[in-house]
C-alpha positions in Angstrom: -31.5 -63.0 28.4 -31.2 -59.3 29.0 -31.5 -56.9 26.0 -28.2 -55.6 24.9 -27.4 -52.0 24.3 -25.6 -51.5 21.0 -23.4 -48.7 22.2 -20.8 -47.0 20.0 -17.4 -48.2 21.2 -15.8 -44.9 20.0 -18.2 -43.0 22.3 -17.4 -45.5 25.1 -13.7 -44.9 24.8 -14.1 -41.2 24.5 -16.2 -41.0 27.7 -13.9 -43.2 29.6 -10.8 -41.0 28.7 -12.7 -37.8 29.4 -13.8 -39.1 32.8 -10.3 -40.4 33.5 -11.7 -43.9 34.4 -9.7 -47.0 33.6 -11.1 -50.3 32.3 -10.0 -51.8 35.7 -12.0 -49.2 37.6 -15.1 -49.9 35.5 -14.6 -53.6 36.0 -14.5 -53.2 39.7 -17.4 -50.7 40.1 -19.8 -52.6 37.9 -18.8 -56.0 39.2 -18.0 -57.5 35.7 -14.9 -59.2 34.5 -12.2 -57.0 33.0 -12.3 -59.0 29.7 -16.0 -57.9 29.3 -15.1 -54.2 29.7 -12.3 -54.7 27.2 -14.8 -56.2 24.8 -17.1 -53.1 25.2 -14.0 -50.9 24.4 -13.2 -52.9 21.2 -16.8 -53.4 20.2 -16.6 -57.1 20.3 -19.2 -57.3 23.1 -22.1 -55.2 24.2 -23.3 -54.4 27.6 -26.9 -54.9 28.8 -29.2 -51.8 28.9 -28.8 -51.9 32.8 -25.0 -52.0 32.4 -25.0 -49.2 29.8 -27.1 -47.1 32.2 -24.6 -47.6 35.0 -21.8 -46.8 32.6 -23.4 -43.5 31.6 -23.7 -42.6 35.3 -20.1 -43.6 36.1 -18.7 -41.8 33.1 -20.9 -38.6 33.7 -22.6 -38.5 30.2 -26.2 -38.7 29.2 -27.3 -42.3 28.3 -28.2 -41.3 24.8 -24.7 -40.2 24.1 -23.7 -43.8 23.7 -25.6 -44.0 20.4 -24.1 -41.0 18.8 -22.2 -41.7 15.5 -19.1 -39.8 16.9 -18.0 -38.0 20.2 -19.4 -34.5 20.7 -16.8 -31.7 20.8 -16.4 -30.4 24.4 -16.6 -26.7 24.4 -16.0 -24.6 27.5 -18.4 -21.7 28.0 -15.4 -19.4 28.7 -12.1 -19.1 26.8 -9.3 -21.5 27.5 -6.3 -19.3 28.3 -4.0 -22.2 28.9 -3.2 -22.5 25.3 -2.3 -19.8 22.6 -5.2 -18.3 20.7 -7.9 -19.7 23.0 -7.6 -23.0 21.3 -8.9 -25.6 23.8 -6.8 -28.5 25.0 -7.4 -31.8 23.2 -9.0 -33.3 26.4 -11.0 -31.2 28.7 -11.9 -33.2 31.8 -15.5 -33.7 32.7 -14.6 -32.5 36.2 -13.5 -29.2 34.8 -16.5 -28.9 32.4 -18.9 -29.7 35.2 -17.4 -27.3 37.6 -17.5 -24.4 35.1 -21.2 -25.3 34.3 -22.1 -25.3 38.0 -20.5 -21.8 38.6 -22.2 -20.5 35.4 -25.5 -21.5 36.7 -25.0 -19.6 40.0 -23.5 -16.6 38.1 -26.5 -16.4 35.8 -29.1 -16.5 38.6 -27.1 -13.8 40.4 -27.0 -11.7 37.3 -30.7 -11.9 36.7 -31.3 -10.9 40.3 -29.1 -7.9 40.0 -30.9 -6.8 36.8 -34.2 -7.1 38.7 -32.8 -4.8 41.3 -31.7 -2.3 38.6 -28.2 -2.6 39.8 -25.5 -0.4 38.2 -22.7 -1.9 36.3 -19.3 -2.3 38.0 -16.9 0.4 36.8 -13.7 -1.5 37.3 -14.5 -4.4 34.9 -12.4 -4.0 31.8 -10.9 -0.7 33.1 -7.4 -1.6 32.0 -5.7 -3.5 29.2 -2.4 -5.4 28.7 -0.6 -2.2 27.8 -1.3 -0.8 31.2 1.3 -0.6 34.0 0.8 -3.7 36.3 1.5 -1.4 39.2 -1.4 0.8 38.4 -3.7 -2.3 38.0 -2.6 -3.6 41.4 -3.2 -0.2 43.1 -6.7 -0.1 41.5 -7.5 -3.5 42.9 -6.4 -2.4 46.3 -8.6 0.7 46.1 -11.6 -1.2 44.8 -11.3 -3.9 47.5 -11.0 -1.3 50.2 -7.5 -2.6 51.1 -5.4 0.6 50.3 -5.0 1.3 54.1 -4.7 -2.3 55.2 -1.6 -3.0 57.1 -0.8 -6.6 56.9 1.4 -6.6 60.0 -0.1 -8.8 62.6 -1.8 -10.9 59.9 -0.7 -14.3 58.7 -1.1 -15.0 55.0 -4.3 -16.9 55.6 -5.9 -13.8 57.4 -4.5 -11.6 54.6 -6.2 -13.9 52.1 -9.6 -13.7 54.0 -9.4 -9.9 53.9 -8.8 -9.9 50.2 -11.8 -12.3 49.6 -14.0 -10.2 51.8 -13.0 -7.0 50.0 -13.7 -8.6 46.6 -17.2 -9.7 47.6 -17.9 -6.3 49.1 -17.0 -4.8 45.7 -19.5 -7.1 44.0 -17.2 -10.0 42.9 -18.4 -13.6 43.6 -15.4 -15.5 45.0 -15.9 -19.3 44.7 -13.4 -21.9 45.9 -13.5 -25.6 45.8 -11.3 -28.7 45.3 -14.1 -31.1 44.2 -16.9 -31.2 41.7 -20.0 -29.9 43.6 -20.2 -32.0 46.8 -18.7 -35.2 45.3 -15.4 -36.0 47.2 -14.8 -38.8 44.7 -14.3 -36.2 42.0 -11.4 -34.1 43.0 -10.3 -31.3 40.7 -6.9 -31.5 39.0 -4.4 -28.8 39.8 -2.3 -29.9 36.8 -5.3 -29.1 34.5 -6.2 -25.7 36.0 -5.7 -23.5 39.0 -8.5 -21.1 38.6 -10.8 -19.2 36.2 -12.5 -15.9 35.8 -16.0 -14.9 34.4 -15.9 -11.2 33.5 -19.3 -9.5 33.6 -20.2 -5.9 34.2 -22.7 -6.9 36.9 -21.9 -10.4 38.2 -18.2 -11.1 37.8 -16.8 -14.4 39.2 -13.5 -15.8 40.2 -12.9 -19.4 41.0 -9.9 -20.9 42.8 -9.0 -24.6 42.7 -8.5 -25.7 46.3 -6.6 -28.8 45.2 -3.6 -26.5 44.9 -1.3 -26.0 47.8 -3.0 -23.5 50.2 0.1 -21.2 50.0 -0.4 -20.9 46.2 -4.0 -20.1 46.2 -3.6 -16.4 47.1 -1.6 -15.8 44.0 -4.2 -17.5 41.9 -6.9 -15.4 43.5 -5.1 -12.2 42.6 -4.3 -13.5 39.1 -8.0 -14.1 38.4 -8.9 -10.7 39.9 -6.5 -9.1 37.4 -8.4 -10.8 34.6 -11.5 -9.0 35.7 -9.7 -5.7 35.5 -8.8 -6.6 31.8 -12.4 -7.6 31.3 -11.5 -11.0 30.3 -13.0 -14.4 31.1 -11.0 -17.6 30.9 -9.5 -20.7 32.5 -6.0 -20.2 33.8 -3.1 -22.5 34.6 -1.1 -19.7 36.2 2.0 -21.4 34.7 5.6 -20.4 34.7 6.2 -20.1 31.0 3.3 -18.3 29.6 2.8 -17.9 25.8 -0.2 -15.6 26.2 0.6 -11.9 27.0 -2.6 -11.6 29.1 -1.4 -14.4 31.4 2.0 -12.9 31.9 0.4 -9.5 32.6 -2.0 -11.0 35.2 0.9 -12.8 36.8 2.7 -9.4 37.0 -0.2 -7.8 38.6 -0.7 -10.5 41.2 3.1 -10.2 42.0 3.1 -6.4 42.3 0.0 -6.6 44.6 1.5 -9.1 47.0 5.2 -8.4 46.8 6.5 -5.4 44.7 9.4 -6.3 42.6 11.6 -3.5 43.8 11.3 -4.5 47.4 11.7 -8.2 46.8 14.8 -7.7 44.7 16.3 -5.3 47.4 15.6 -8.0 50.2 16.9 -11.0 48.3 20.3 -12.0 49.5 22.8 -14.2 47.6 24.5 -15.1 50.9 21.3 -16.8 52.4 20.1 -20.3 51.8 17.1 -20.5 49.5 14.5 -21.3 52.2 15.9 -18.7 54.5 15.6 -16.0 51.7 12.0 -17.1 50.8 10.8 -17.5 54.4 12.3 -14.2 55.6 10.8 -12.2 52.7 7.5 -14.0 53.1 7.3 -12.9 56.7 8.1 -9.3 55.7 5.2 -9.1 53.2 2.9 -11.4 55.4 2.4 -13.7 52.4 3.1 -17.3 51.8 6.3 -18.9 50.8 4.8 -19.7 47.4 4.2 -16.1 46.6 7.9 -15.3 47.2 9.4 -18.3 45.4 7.0 -17.5 42.4 8.1 -13.8 42.6 11.7 -14.8 42.7 11.3 -16.8 39.5 9.4 -14.1 37.7 12.2 -11.6 38.6 15.0 -13.9 37.5 16.3 -14.5 41.0 15.9 -18.3 40.8 15.9 -20.8 38.0 12.8 -22.6 36.6 14.1 -25.9 38.1 14.5 -24.3 41.5 11.0 -22.9 41.4 9.5 -26.1 40.3 11.3 -28.2 43.0 10.2 -25.7 45.8 6.6 -25.7 44.5 6.5 -29.5 44.4 7.6 -29.6 47.9 4.7 -27.3 49.0 2.3 -29.5 47.2 3.7 -32.6 48.7 3.3 -31.1 52.2 -0.2 -30.3 51.4 -1.1 -33.7 50.1 0.6 -35.4 53.0 -1.0 -33.3 55.7 -3.9 -34.7 57.7 -6.8 -33.0 56.3 -10.1 -33.3 58.2 -13.4 -33.1 56.5 -14.0 -29.6 57.7 -17.2 -27.8 58.6 -20.0 -28.5 56.0 -21.3 -25.0 56.1 -18.0 -23.3 55.9 -17.1 -25.5 52.9 -20.4 -24.6 51.3 -19.8 -20.9 51.8 -16.4 -21.2 50.1 -17.9 -23.2 47.2 -20.9 -21.0 46.6 -19.4 -17.5 47.7 -20.7 -15.8 50.8 -22.2 -13.0 48.7 -24.1 -15.3 46.4 -25.3 -17.5 49.3 -26.6 -14.6 51.4 -28.6 -13.1 48.5 -30.1 -16.4 47.5 -30.9 -17.5 51.0 -32.6 -14.1 51.7 -34.7 -14.6 48.6 -35.6 -18.2 49.5 -36.4 -17.5 53.2 -38.6 -14.7 52.3 -40.6 -16.9 49.9 -39.5 -15.3 46.6 -37.5 -18.4 45.6 -38.6 -21.9 46.2 -36.5 -23.7 48.9 -36.1 -26.6 46.4 -34.5 -24.3 43.8 -32.3 -22.5 46.2 -31.1 -25.9 47.5 -30.3 -27.2 44.1 -28.3 -24.0 43.2 -26.4 -24.2 46.5 -25.9 -28.0 46.6 -27.6 -28.1 50.1 -30.8 -29.9 51.0 -33.7 -27.6 51.6 -34.0 -28.8 55.2 -30.5 -27.4 55.9 -31.0 -23.9 54.3 -32.1 -22.3 57.6 -29.1 -23.6 59.5 -26.8 -22.6 56.6 -28.3 -19.1 56.8 -27.6 -18.9 60.5 -24.1 -20.2 60.1 -23.1 -17.5 57.5 -25.1 -14.7 59.0 -27.6 -14.3 56.2 
């Protein structure tokens, strides 16, 4: 008879809830009867050591955690701005925690690299506060990103977004975007949990955008997170509609002013038009997505919360129902890692200053594919 692992059922239930895995899912993936999994949950039964090791892998915890007297407290390495006073939510998903951890690993490597290069600190980090005029912050972002003279005419919102990303990275900001944990397509990120986060640093600032959100909403999130850097503030954001935190409301205002100034949106909004005509026409005028305009309309009191939510849900449904191909592996890797980070690390690795193995681990790419990745992104 196989040796039993005397796991703590409290830890088992905590890990299962944290990983958002049901008892039925575990029964299916481990090939055991549901009654047995329920027994593990209640403590009436114990798994074998082999089963416990598989459970640890499935639930994304170290095996030794099963023998702790009580669940450890999940603490994010950056403030949780989704709740008042930086108090974390009761349940931080393992997917969010692992995503932040992987971004922090890249950011720390890049920060060490810049220090070795004696790089100067970035002057725009923390250059404003919540008492500033959002218009002034939006204008500073335009200037810093080299977009002051950019004429969006002739650009669709996707091209406009690419220009902003390129400008941010040229200014020294790592822009990372993904909808899954690392390369694991079975671990999609939850847009209801978070839409983005920022890591403020004088040398190596980072913004991350959750690609599980509707494509049309990501541009607003990107600008919202950039605004956090101008405040010198790190944190996870929901970019919600009813914000308790002054900083979140301020960053929403900056993003809105950057993309669609209040005075112009209000002037163009017509009570005689249907909602979608209003939104679509103004979106074309500013060369932004419909989400930006419906969000702006809500912030400016032109539509109700319910109207905004219904419109946003429809955009999400359109995205979720669209046929989504797997995409180009190297393009996905560039989004996930940031083009700036990728090029710097690849140059160090291909010149022999960093082991290919270590570079591959940071990038989530096998060492054998690094040269091709470098060619694909022009490193």
